[in-house]
C-alpha positions in Angstrom: -190.9 50.8 -44.1 -190.8 48.7 -47.2 -194.2 47.7 -48.5 -195.0 44.7 -50.6 -195.1 46.8 -53.8 -191.4 47.8 -53.1 -190.2 44.3 -52.2 -191.6 42.5 -55.3 -189.4 44.3 -57.9 -186.3 43.8 -55.7 -187.0 40.1 -55.4 -187.6 39.8 -59.1 -184.4 41.6 -59.9 -182.4 39.4 -57.5 -183.8 36.2 -58.9 -183.1 37.2 -62.5 -179.5 38.2 -62.1 -178.2 34.5 -62.3 -180.1 34.1 -65.5 -178.3 37.1 -67.1 -174.9 35.7 -65.9 -175.7 32.3 -67.4 -176.3 33.7 -70.8 -173.2 33.7 -73.0 -172.8 36.5 -75.4 -169.1 35.9 -76.1 -169.9 33.3 -78.8 -172.2 35.7 -80.7 -169.6 38.5 -80.6 -166.9 36.2 -82.1 -169.3 35.2 -85.0 -169.9 38.9 -85.8 -166.3 39.7 -86.1 -165.8 37.0 -88.7 -168.5 38.6 -91.0 -166.8 42.0 -91.1 -163.7 42.0 -93.3 -160.5 43.8 -92.1 -159.6 46.5 -94.5 -156.3 46.3 -96.3 -153.6 49.0 -96.0 -154.5 50.3 -99.5 -158.1 50.9 -98.4 -157.2 53.0 -95.4 -156.2 56.6 -95.6 -152.8 57.7 -94.4 -153.9 60.3 -91.9 -150.3 61.5 -91.3 -150.2 62.5 -95.0 -153.5 64.3 -94.7 -152.4 66.3 -91.7 -150.2 68.8 -93.4 -149.3 71.0 -90.4 -148.8 68.2 -87.9 -151.3 69.3 -85.3 -153.1 65.9 -85.2 -156.2 67.5 -86.5 -157.5 67.4 -90.1 -159.0 70.7 -91.1 -161.4 70.9 -94.0 -158.8 72.8 -96.0 -156.2 70.1 -95.4 -158.7 67.4 -96.4 -159.7 69.3 -99.5 -156.1 69.7 -100.6 -155.3 66.0 -99.9 -158.4 64.9 -101.9 -157.4 67.1 -104.9 -154.0 65.6 -104.9 -155.2 62.0 -104.3 -158.7 61.5 -105.8 -160.7 58.5 -104.6 -160.8 55.2 -106.6 -163.8 56.3 -108.6 -162.3 59.6 -109.8 -159.5 60.0 -112.4 -156.6 62.4 -111.7 -156.7 65.6 -113.8 
C-alpha cells in the first residue's frame, strides 16, 4: 500500500517533467560550438602515417619513431 511519503515524491516528479521539457538547451549548445575553433588540417596528426604496421593501433614504439622523424612545432629537426 502506498503511503503519503511514497506518493509525494512521485507527484513532485510528475509535476516537474513539463518544466524540464520546456527548458531549451539547444541554443546554449550552439553558442558553445562557435567558441571552440575547428583545427586546420596542418594542426591534426596524420594517424595513418603514425601507424606503421597498419593494425589501426598506435604503439608507443610507433609514436616514438614518428615523433623523432616529425618533431612538433616547438622542436627543431636534428
